TORKEMI-555670 format. One record per residue (C-alpha): residue number from 1; residue in one letter; x, y, z. Coordinates in steps of 0.02 Angstrom, whole numbers, padded with zeros to 5 digits. Example, Ala and Ser with C-alpha at 12.3 -4.5 7.8 and 13.67 -1.06 7.14 Angstrom:
2
ATOM  pos  code  u  v  w
ATOM  1  a  00615  -00225  00390
ATOM  2  s  00684  -00053  00357
END
This chain:
265
ATOM  pos  code  u  v  w
ATOM  1  x  00898  00286  -00008
ATOM  2  x  00907  00103  -00061
ATOM  3  x  00861  -00046  00047
ATOM  4  x  00783  -00219  00033
ATOM  5  x  00615  -00255  00112
ATOM  6  x  00533  -00419  00158
ATOM  7  x  00343  -00407  00148
ATOM  8  x  00221  -00536  00217
ATOM  9  x  00040  -00501  00168
ATOM  10  x  -00105  -00596  00248
ATOM  11  x  -00291  -00561  00266
ATOM  12  x  -00259  -00499  00443
ATOM  13  x  -00105  -00389  00422
ATOM  14  x  00045  -00333  00320
ATOM  15  x  00217  -00354  00399
ATOM  16  x  00365  -00259  00325
ATOM  17  x  00542  -00294  00384
ATOM  18  x  00720  -00256  00334
ATOM  19  x  00890  -00309  00400
ATOM  20  x  00947  -00208  00552
ATOM  21  x  00789  -00100  00543
ATOM  22  x  00623  -00091  00636
ATOM  23  x  00478  -00203  00589
ATOM  24  x  00322  -00115  00524
ATOM  25  x  00152  -00199  00546
ATOM  26  x  -00006  -00130  00465
ATOM  27  x  -00174  -00191  00531
ATOM  28  x  -00350  -00137  00485
ATOM  29  x  -00439  -00123  00653
ATOM  30  x  -00536  00001  00759
ATOM  31  x  -00477  -00083  00920
ATOM  32  x  -00329  -00031  01027
ATOM  33  x  -00186  -00158  01024
ATOM  34  x  -00141  -00261  01176
ATOM  35  x  00022  -00233  01270
ATOM  36  x  00179  -00292  01180
ATOM  37  x  00336  -00368  01250
ATOM  38  x  00445  -00274  01125
ATOM  39  x  00454  -00084  01125
ATOM  40  x  00348  -00009  00988
ATOM  41  x  00285  00152  00912
ATOM  42  x  00101  00158  00869
ATOM  43  x  00018  00261  00732
ATOM  44  x  -00172  00277  00728
ATOM  45  x  -00250  00313  00558
ATOM  46  x  -00421  00345  00483
ATOM  47  x  -00442  00317  00296
ATOM  48  x  -00250  00313  00280
ATOM  49  x  -00238  00482  00367
ATOM  50  x  -00116  00488  00514
ATOM  51  x  -00207  00546  00671
ATOM  52  x  -00090  00507  00815
ATOM  53  x  00082  00442  00862
ATOM  54  x  00128  00365  01029
ATOM  55  x  00188  00211  01117
ATOM  56  x  00083  00063  01172
ATOM  57  x  00087  00130  01349
ATOM  58  x  00004  00291  01289
ATOM  59  x  -00152  00202  01226
ATOM  60  x  -00302  00198  01342
ATOM  61  x  -00486  00172  01312
ATOM  62  x  -00510  00353  01366
ATOM  63  x  -00430  00417  01206
ATOM  64  x  -00566  00493  01098
ATOM  65  x  -00488  00450  00929
ATOM  66  x  -00592  00369  00793
ATOM  67  x  -00471  00261  00693
ATOM  68  x  -00484  00113  00574
ATOM  69  x  -00301  00064  00551
ATOM  70  x  -00148  00042  00661
ATOM  71  x  00034  00044  00606
ATOM  72  x  00153  -00029  00734
ATOM  73  x  00341  00002  00721
ATOM  74  x  00434  -00124  00831
ATOM  75  x  00613  -00109  00893
ATOM  76  x  00742  -00214  00983
ATOM  77  x  00814  -00059  01068
ATOM  78  x  00706  00042  01185
ATOM  79  x  00823  00188  01221
ATOM  80  x  00798  00265  01049
ATOM  81  x  00609  00250  01047
ATOM  82  x  00568  00418  01125
ATOM  83  x  00694  00506  01013
ATOM  84  x  00625  00427  00855
ATOM  85  x  00447  00471  00907
ATOM  86  x  00498  00653  00929
ATOM  87  x  00592  00671  00763
ATOM  88  x  00446  00592  00670
ATOM  89  x  00324  00710  00753
ATOM  90  x  00438  00858  00712
ATOM  91  x  00440  00802  00531
ATOM  92  x  00251  00793  00528
ATOM  93  x  00217  00964  00604
ATOM  94  x  00237  01066  00446
ATOM  95  x  00161  00941  00326
ATOM  96  x  00017  00877  00429
ATOM  97  x  -00096  00969  00551
ATOM  98  x  -00201  00823  00612
ATOM  99  x  -00071  00711  00695
ATOM  100  x  -00066  00717  00884
ATOM  101  x  00078  00661  00995
ATOM  102  x  00008  00557  01138
ATOM  103  x  00158  00584  01252
ATOM  104  x  00241  00749  01300
ATOM  105  x  00367  00824  01179
ATOM  106  x  00552  00805  01227
ATOM  107  x  00721  00878  01182
ATOM  108  x  00836  00758  01088
ATOM  109  x  01019  00754  01143
ATOM  110  x  01141  00800  01004
ATOM  111  x  01226  00630  01013
ATOM  112  x  01058  00544  00975
ATOM  113  x  01004  00657  00831
ATOM  114  x  01095  00564  00691
ATOM  115  x  01033  00390  00734
ATOM  116  x  00855  00447  00762
ATOM  117  x  00853  00549  00601
ATOM  118  x  00924  00405  00497
ATOM  119  x  00792  00286  00564
ATOM  120  x  00658  00416  00534
ATOM  121  x  00714  00437  00353
ATOM  122  x  00707  00248  00329
ATOM  123  x  00533  00237  00403
ATOM  124  x  00465  00381  00299
ATOM  125  x  00535  00297  00142
ATOM  126  x  00441  00138  00188
ATOM  127  x  00281  00236  00219
ATOM  128  x  00301  00324  00052
ATOM  129  x  00331  00159  -00039
ATOM  130  x  00167  00093  00028
ATOM  131  x  00070  00251  -00011
ATOM  132  x  00066  00334  00161
ATOM  133  x  00101  00518  00188
ATOM  134  x  00094  00635  00338
ATOM  135  x  00012  00769  00233
ATOM  136  x  -00170  00812  00255
ATOM  137  x  -00253  00705  00122
ATOM  138  x  -00402  00821  00105
ATOM  139  x  -00281  00958  00054
ATOM  140  x  -00185  00846  -00064
ATOM  141  x  -00345  00802  -00157
ATOM  142  x  -00374  00986  -00189
ATOM  143  x  -00201  01011  -00263
ATOM  144  x  -00155  00982  -00443
ATOM  145  x  -00043  00832  -00419
ATOM  146  x  -00040  00777  -00600
ATOM  147  x  -00111  00607  -00556
ATOM  148  x  -00242  00551  -00681
ATOM  149  x  -00417  00513  -00615
ATOM  150  x  -00534  00392  -00701
ATOM  151  x  -00723  00381  -00711
ATOM  152  x  -00830  00228  -00746
ATOM  153  x  -00982  00246  -00859
ATOM  154  x  -01115  00133  -00935
ATOM  155  x  -01038  00164  -01106
ATOM  156  x  -00869  00100  -01046
ATOM  157  x  -00949  -00051  -00964
ATOM  158  x  -00998  -00116  -01137
ATOM  159  x  -00823  -00108  -01211
ATOM  160  x  -00707  -00257  -01218
ATOM  161  x  -00528  -00213  -01176
ATOM  162  x  -00385  -00327  -01225
ATOM  163  x  -00221  -00365  -01136
ATOM  164  x  -00070  -00424  -01235
ATOM  165  x  00086  -00392  -01133
ATOM  166  x  00218  -00479  -01027
ATOM  167  x  00168  -00656  -01081
ATOM  168  x  -00013  -00619  -01040
ATOM  169  x  -00168  -00610  -01149
ATOM  170  x  -00345  -00574  -01090
ATOM  171  x  -00512  -00493  -01125
ATOM  172  x  -00572  -00376  -00988
ATOM  173  x  -00732  -00279  -00954
ATOM  174  x  -00751  -00138  -00827
ATOM  175  x  -00928  -00195  -00793
ATOM  176  x  -00964  -00097  -00633
ATOM  177  x  -00876  00041  -00536
ATOM  178  x  -00784  -00084  -00425
ATOM  179  x  -00790  -00236  -00539
ATOM  180  x  -00665  -00283  -00674
ATOM  181  x  -00715  -00444  -00763
ATOM  182  x  -00576  -00551  -00838
ATOM  183  x  -00656  -00670  -00963
ATOM  184  x  -00626  -00857  -00959
ATOM  185  x  -00473  -00913  -01059
ATOM  186  x  -00355  -00773  -01004
ATOM  187  x  -00171  -00819  -01015
ATOM  188  x  -00069  -00771  -00861
ATOM  189  x  00116  -00732  -00850
ATOM  190  x  00182  -00896  -00776
ATOM  191  x  00320  -00837  -00660
ATOM  192  x  00344  -00670  -00571
ATOM  193  x  00495  -00564  -00616
ATOM  194  x  00632  -00557  -00485
ATOM  195  x  00735  -00415  -00414
ATOM  196  x  00920  -00406  -00459
ATOM  197  x  00962  -00500  -00299
ATOM  198  x  00842  -00641  -00346
ATOM  199  x  00706  -00591  -00221
ATOM  200  x  00523  -00555  -00255
ATOM  201  x  00470  -00374  -00265
ATOM  202  x  00313  -00302  -00183
ATOM  203  x  00209  -00310  -00344
ATOM  204  x  00259  -00491  -00372
ATOM  205  x  00206  -00537  -00195
ATOM  206  x  00042  -00445  -00212
ATOM  207  x  00011  -00534  -00378
ATOM  208  x  00047  -00701  -00297
ATOM  209  x  -00076  -00663  -00157
ATOM  210  x  -00215  -00618  -00279
ATOM  211  x  -00179  -00779  -00376
ATOM  212  x  -00182  -00881  -00215
ATOM  213  x  -00350  -00803  -00168
ATOM  214  x  -00419  -00855  -00338
ATOM  215  x  -00326  -01019  -00365
ATOM  216  x  -00486  -01112  -00410
ATOM  217  x  -00516  -01011  -00569
ATOM  218  x  -00359  -01058  -00668
ATOM  219  x  -00257  -01209  -00720
ATOM  220  x  -00084  -01205  -00797
ATOM  221  x  -00096  -01014  -00794
ATOM  222  x  -00253  -01007  -00901
ATOM  223  x  -00418  -00953  -00822
ATOM  224  x  -00554  -01085  -00828
ATOM  225  x  -00697  -00967  -00785
ATOM  226  x  -00736  -00782  -00778
ATOM  227  x  -00652  -00689  -00635
ATOM  228  x  -00707  -00525  -00555
ATOM  229  x  -00576  -00413  -00473
ATOM  230  x  -00593  -00240  -00398
ATOM  231  x  -00482  -00129  -00504
ATOM  232  x  -00372  -00107  -00657
ATOM  233  x  -00221  -00123  -00542
ATOM  234  x  -00281  -00291  -00475
ATOM  235  x  -00306  -00352  -00653
ATOM  236  x  -00125  -00307  -00693
ATOM  237  x  -00060  -00391  -00535
ATOM  238  x  -00159  -00550  -00569
ATOM  239  x  -00116  -00566  -00753
ATOM  240  x  00065  -00506  -00762
ATOM  241  x  00121  -00448  -00588
ATOM  242  x  00101  -00264  -00639
ATOM  243  x  00270  -00181  -00674
ATOM  244  x  00188  -00065  -00800
ATOM  245  x  00044  00059  -00806
ATOM  246  x  -00106  -00055  -00831
ATOM  247  x  -00217  00092  -00883
ATOM  248  x  -00111  00098  -01041
ATOM  249  x  -00105  -00091  -01067
ATOM  250  x  -00293  -00122  -01080
ATOM  251  x  -00346  -00073  -01257
ATOM  252  x  -00506  -00086  -01357
ATOM  253  x  -00517  -00165  -01531
ATOM  254  x  -00455  -00004  -01613
ATOM  255  x  -00306  00014  -01495
ATOM  256  x  -00381  00151  -01385
ATOM  257  x  -00329  00128  -01204
ATOM  258  x  -00445  00118  -01054
ATOM  259  x  -00350  00271  -00993
ATOM  260  x  -00411  00371  -01145
ATOM  261  x  -00589  00309  -01122
ATOM  262  x  -00603  00352  -00937
ATOM  263  x  -00481  00487  -00884
ATOM  264  x  -00550  00649  -00811
ATOM  265  x  -00466  00804  -00879
END
């Protein structure tokens, strides 16, 4: 499935939209949303784990669900809302045992199956793109997924790692578990790469946001003071808009990557 997304990221929320498709809004909050004028599906999540699906009208203060994030899926057509809610819940049944449906289950007419299923497939692709899954995350963590894990250590905190890629050069230290220090004088990739249609991709927009949040620490795309970010990925977004595995781009003086220094077998 191929489609173009428009993503607007602010401190308060992330809004994802696409032509002729629903609008997806992600908000970090433990508070139930207020009533909306447009029909909408609501997902309640805790630590990125889907806990419930329903409509705004299904949410009451009596619901005993502890959540910290809400995903709202807004539509311009209300008739399909119940059908989409049901096909999504059906999709989640086998993969995810925690999600609850806040309204009664329904039977979907045959003439509505195709439209609801197509929209469901689009929505699940969006969720997947942004790292959301219906699967039970506690089970996923216990599976051998092949994804490399990394561990910080005092030894690693003393090592200077160097970046020399995509028009960017920098010296970086992983000084604490959640602190990546980019030393003063780092050279940043000036302009973000564009998609084939000339638009900005998600990584480029995220990189621009991190740069906007730290605009006071660089001039003419060279840092004028040390900068502390939270992760290797943020370092890559800030310096060169990602687009490559940053764990393989940060290398010590002998050419050994930060991946080799920190990965857990």
